[in-house]
N, C-alpha and C positions, 0 to 999 in steps of 0.2 A: 504494500499500500504506500502511495506517495504521501510524504510528510505534509501536514496542514501548516507547517511553518513558512512555506514558500507559497505566496499568493500573488495573483495578478501579474505573473511574469511573462507577459505576452510576447515580449521581445525575443524570449527563448524559443518560441514556437510561431515564427512568421507564416509558415504553411497553414496555419488555422486563423490567420488574420484577413480572412477573405469573406465576402458575403456568402452566407448559407442560409437557404430556405428550410427552416426547421418545421417539423410537424409535431403534434402532441404524440408522446410516447404511447404505443399500442400494445405493449407487452404486459407481463404479469409483475414485474419488479415495481413496487409502489414508490421507491425512491427516485427512479427515473422519470423525468417530466417530458423531455423532448428527444427527438431522434432525427437523423439524416442518414439515408443509406444511398449511396451511389459514388461513382468515381473510385471504386475499390475501397471505400471507407464505410465503416459502420460507426457512426458517432452517435453519442448520447450525451445528454445533460443530466446529472443527478443533482437533486435537491438535498443538501446537507443538514446537519443539526445545528442550524444558525441560531445564536451568535457564538456558541462554543467552538463551531468550525466554520470555514468559509462557507458562503451561502450556496455556491455551486461548484461542481466538477465536471470537467469534460473528460469523457470516456471515448477512446478511439480503439476499435477492434478489441474491446474487452480489457483495455489497459488505461489506468488513470494518466492523464497527460498534464492537466493544470487544474489548480483550484482558483476561484475568482468570486469576487463580491458584487460586481456590477456588470450587468449585461452589456457586452462590447458593442459599440456602434457600428463596427464593421460587419456585424452579423445582421443588422437591420432589426426590425421589430420582432419582439418575442411573439410567439403564437398566443392569441388571445388578447394581446395589448394593441391590436390594430387601431383602436380609438384613442389609445393614450399616447402622450408624448414621453419618450424615454429621456 
């Protein structure tokens, strides 16, 4: 498991700093909230136990990549937030 001590380090993962069209997660894991499958990637966003942990984690092909607290602007609008400004 990736340590929660490192958060919001997007500069370490420029390959994920791109627009992604997320969909609501359709699986059975209650902690996963969004998913994207395409281009050889299986991406998921997990909702963590905030505030003890960072709010979100990005999972790529079943591996934790980064923990973050704010939805990144480069991903666009979160699913369900289309009527809200981020």
